[in-house]
KEVO-941640 format. One line per 2 residues: their letters; for each residue x, y, z of C-alpha. Coordinates in steps of 0.05 Angstrom, whole numbers, m for minus. Layout:
% KEVO-941640
a) X/Y/Z; ...
***
This chain:
% KEVO-941640
mt) 275/m79/m61; 296/m74/8
ra) 257/m93/68; 259/m58/129
kn) 211/m47/189; 166/22/183
ky) 109/65/213; 71/50/156
vg) 56/m16/154; m15/m42/163
mw) m80/m42/123; m99/23/78
vt) m172/28/47; m211/76/8
ad) m265/117/42; m312/62/6
gy) m275/3/25; m268/m20/m41
ir) m191/m14/m48; m150/m41/7
he) m71/m46/10; m38/m83/74
ll) 31/m66/74; 67/m125/112
pn) 122/m115/154; 170/m155/112
gr) 170/m101/55; 109/m143/12
yd) 44/m113/m5; m26/m152/m17
ea) m78/m110/m57; m148/m119/m47
rg) m205/m94/m90; m276/m113/m84
sk) m291/m190/m66; m226/m201/m106
qn) m164/m220/m51; m103/m221/m70
ay) m111/m174/m143; m46/m150/m136
qg) 17/m171/m100; 81/m147/m95
dy) 138/m111/m54; 137/m35/m30
li) 196/8/m9; 188/79/34
tg) 234/131/34; 214/179/82
dh) 140/189/76; 144/166/m7
id) 127/94/m17; 145/59/m91
ye) 109/m3/m109; 133/m60/m156
dd) 83/m115/m167; 104/m191/m180
tg) 88/m173/m257; 140/m113/m260
fv) 85/m58/m247; 109/m4/m210
ad) 75/62/m188; 82/103/m124
gd) 49/144/m75; 61/193/m8
fr) 38/191/58; 14/262/82
dd) m24/266/151; m27/197/156
vl) m64/193/84; m38/147/24
yh) m36/189/m36; m29/130/m98
ag) m49/132/m167; m103/176/m161
mv) m135/147/m96; m137/174/m19
ly) m124/116/23; m136/117/97
re) m109/74/160; m157/29/178
rh) m165/27/254; m190/m25/290
***
């Protein structure tokens, strides 16, 4: 997947904080689940407000950003603010 800087780089979390997607500026992502860090890792590609994921095992998924919320595989993730 092509790597490009995008406005969605950063941490995205479910409301309960259990699932955390970190979208890195190099086109890679790191997903944590509960206390398990690095549960899934892989590449992502953003086209407009759509994201395509491919983890390092070859599994693919996608999602959409709407109003600064990420809808992905039945999950709703919010941008983490510091």
